[in-house]
C-alpha positions, -999 to 999 in steps of 0.1 A, spaced: -547 -416 -279 -540 -395 -254 -558 -369 -233 -552 -335 -231 -583 -316 -216 -579 -279 -217 -606 -277 -188 -606 -266 -149 -633 -292 -140 -628 -324 -162 -633 -354 -137 -595 -369 -137 -570 -341 -149 -591 -307 -147 -571 -277 -141 -538 -296 -151 -537 -276 -183 -560 -248 -175 -557 -220 -155 -580 -189 -166 -565 -199 -200 -544 -230 -216 -512 -236 -200 -493 -238 -234 -458 -250 -216 -475 -277 -196 -494 -290 -227 -463 -293 -244 -443 -309 -221 -471 -334 -215 -477 -343 -254 -443 -349 -257 -441 -372 -227 -475 -393 -244 -458 -394 -278 -422 -409 -261 -443 -434 -245 -463 -444 -274 -493 -425 -279 -501 -418 -317 -531 -394 -313 -534 -364 -292 -570 -356 -282 -580 -319 -271 -606 -308 -255 -620 -276 -241 -654 -287 -227 -658 -309 -197 -682 -339 -204 -677 -354 -169 -712 -362 -152 -731 -333 -138 -706 -306 -161 -726 -275 -178 -717 -261 -215 -697 -234 -220 -695 -209 -243 -687 -211 -282 -663 -183 -278 -646 -197 -247 -640 -230 -264 -623 -215 -291 -599 -202 -269 -593 -231 -251 -585 -252 -276 -572 -236 -308 -542 -226 -295 -534 -258 -282 -543 -273 -315 -517 -248 -332 -488 -252 -309 -494 -292 -311 -494 -291 -346 -466 -267 -351 -444 -292 -324 -451 -326 -333 -454 -348 -358 -488 -362 -346 -528 -369 -354 -541 -342 -336 -581 -350 -329 -606 -323 -315 -631 -338 -284 -662 -314 -292 -697 -312 -302 -695 -274 -315 -701 -266 -348 -675 -238 -353 -648 -255 -331 -652 -285 -356 -643 -258 -384 -618 -237 -367 -601 -273 -354 -599 -285 -387 -583 -253 -402 -559 -253 -372 -546 -287 -382 -567 -313 -364 -573 -346 -384 -602 -359 -365 -635 -350 -345 -646 -368 -316 -678 -358 -309 -696 -372 -278 -731 -361 -293 -726 -377 -324 -732 -351 -344 -765 -344 -331 -764 -306 -326 -777 -281 -344 -755 -274 -374 -730 -301 -363 -737 -321 -391 -732 -292 -417 -695 -280 -401 -683 -314 -399 -688 -316 -434 -670 -283 -442 -644 -297 -420 -638 -326 -442 -628 -345 -415 -632 -384 -403 -656 -382 -371 -661 -408 -343 -696 -407 -334 -703 -419 -293 -734 -428 -278 -748 -413 -248 -779 -414 -230 -790 -377 -221 -767 -349 -218 -736 -349 -195 -754 -328 -171 -781 -353 -163 -770 -386 -183 -759 -407 -151 -793 -397 -133 -806 -432 -132 -801 -443 -170 -821 -474 -181 -823 -496 -210 -840 -528 -218 -811 -543 -237 -781 -517 -235 -759 -538 -261 -786 -540 -287 -799 -503 -281 -768 -484 -283 -755 -509 -313 -789 -500 -332 -786 -460 -320 -753 -459 -337 -763 -475 -371 -789 -451 -368 -764 -421 -368 -742 -441 -391 -768 -439 -416 -776 -403 -409 -740 -393 -418 -741 -413 -449 -769 -396 -462 -758 -365 -453 -727 -370 -474 -702 -387 -453 -681 -415 -467 -677 -446 -449 -639 -441 -445 -647 -411 -427 -669 -426 -396 -655 -442 -361 -678 -459 -334 -675 -452 -299 -700 -471 -276 -698 -445 -250 -686 -461 -217 -702 -440 -186 -721 -416 -209 -756 -427 -194 -750 -462 -181 -743 -478 -153 -718 -507 -144 -740 -535 -158 -745 -517 -188 -710 -509 -194 -699 -547 -187 -728 -556 -212 -709 -534 -241 -679 -549 -229 -691 -585 -236 -703 -571 -268 -677 -554 -285 -670 -579 -310 -706 -568 -322 -690 -533 -332 -658 -543 -343 -675 -564 -367 -695 -534 -384 -662 -526 -403 -664 -492 -388 -632 -482 -369 -638 -486 -327 -627 -463 -305 -635 -468 -264 -626 -447 -235 -627 -463 -199 -597 -445 -182 -604 -436 -150 -638 -440 -153 -663 -447 -124 -667 -481 -138 -630 -489 -132 -638 -473 -95 -669 -493 -85 -648 -528 -100 -616 -522 -83 -628 -498 -52 -600 -472 -60 -602 -436 -65 -598 -419 -97 -557 -414 -90 -554 -452 -84 -575 -466 -111 -543 -467 -139 -536 -504 -136 -572 -511 -137 -578 -489 -167 -544 -502 -187 -563 -536 -180 -595 -529 -196 -580 -510 -226 -559 -540 -233 -585 -566 -233 -605 -542 -255 -575 -538 -280 -571 -578 -279 -610 -579 -293 -605 -556 -324 -609 -520 -309 -587 -496 -331 -584 -466 -307 -583 -466 -269 -586 -432 -253 -563 -429 -222 -547 -408 -192 -517 -430 -186 -500 -439 -220 -469 -460 -209 -488 -482 -187 -518 -487 -212 -489 -496 -239 -471 -518 -216 -504 -540 -210 -515 -536 -245 -482 -554 -256 -483 -579 -228 -515 -591 -239 -506 -589 -274 -477 -612 -272 -492 -636 -245 -522 -640 -269 -501 -648 -295 -479 -676 -281 -515 -692 -262 -528 -699 -296 
């Protein structure tokens, strides 16, 4: 899954595709490149969820993402997902052609569950402790793996009870969303627990602080570490890796897969 942030303030690529509005030419060029490099999903987000970020209005988010989704659908034969927690954005994105909702709030916002059901799309439910504005203010867990797992199972039950089918739900443990490096490592060590649920698992570690803390690299130099982490996750059964650097991640995954096969 290739990241397309239509924002001025995302932690890694803020402003790359936004300058007072969506820069469609740049978005389309980048999407074409990502698909050529091996991406099969394009994830469009209009609101930054980096640590310390603040919410934007519904209308502003719609203005950012809907033209981009429409342009991508008209140009490419690819699955487009929308990275949003906003109910009306879910509905209008589905109308525009999006085929997956990627919600960092796991349908907890008022009206989000109803909107997602109306949209009729699969939903990726992500765990986050706190909100983007506060999530990295000393996050604490007694047992990060168990607590994140149990929380996601509660959200799964809520969605099934509301009318979702099992085949409409995906899980994301939420690396970096209200977690320290030890918390993230504990989740990585326990990825198979999420995979064993039978629900497709998606992760996003691309260029994140956890990669920087392990390598000592700034954001723009975290490509190699991010690709290695994604490849390891895929080798553990993770279904979707959300990345900024498609070609490098694909290469790491291909090498990991081939060597794993010959070493068995």
